[in-house]
C-alpha positions, 0 to 999 in steps of 0.5 A: 498461560493466556495473553491479555487482549488489549483494546484497540486505541480509538482517536476521538475529537480533534485528533481524529479529525486531523488524522482523517484530513491528513490521510485524505490529503496523503492519499490524493498527493502521494497516490501512484508516486512509486515507479515500478518500471524496473520491477515490471521489466524484470518480471516480464523477463522472468515470465518470458523465459517460463513461457507464461507471458504473452505480449498484448 
């Protein structure tokens, strides 16, 4: 039995404007706010053991 394909909802009017403004504000303010230092250190340790990593 086939599953009906439903259309994707589209924002219009004031809701669309608010959505775009909020997305732009979040992109500017929260960009790069996650610190991956610990994960990068673990990744480098794994690569050093596998002899695939060369320090620059």
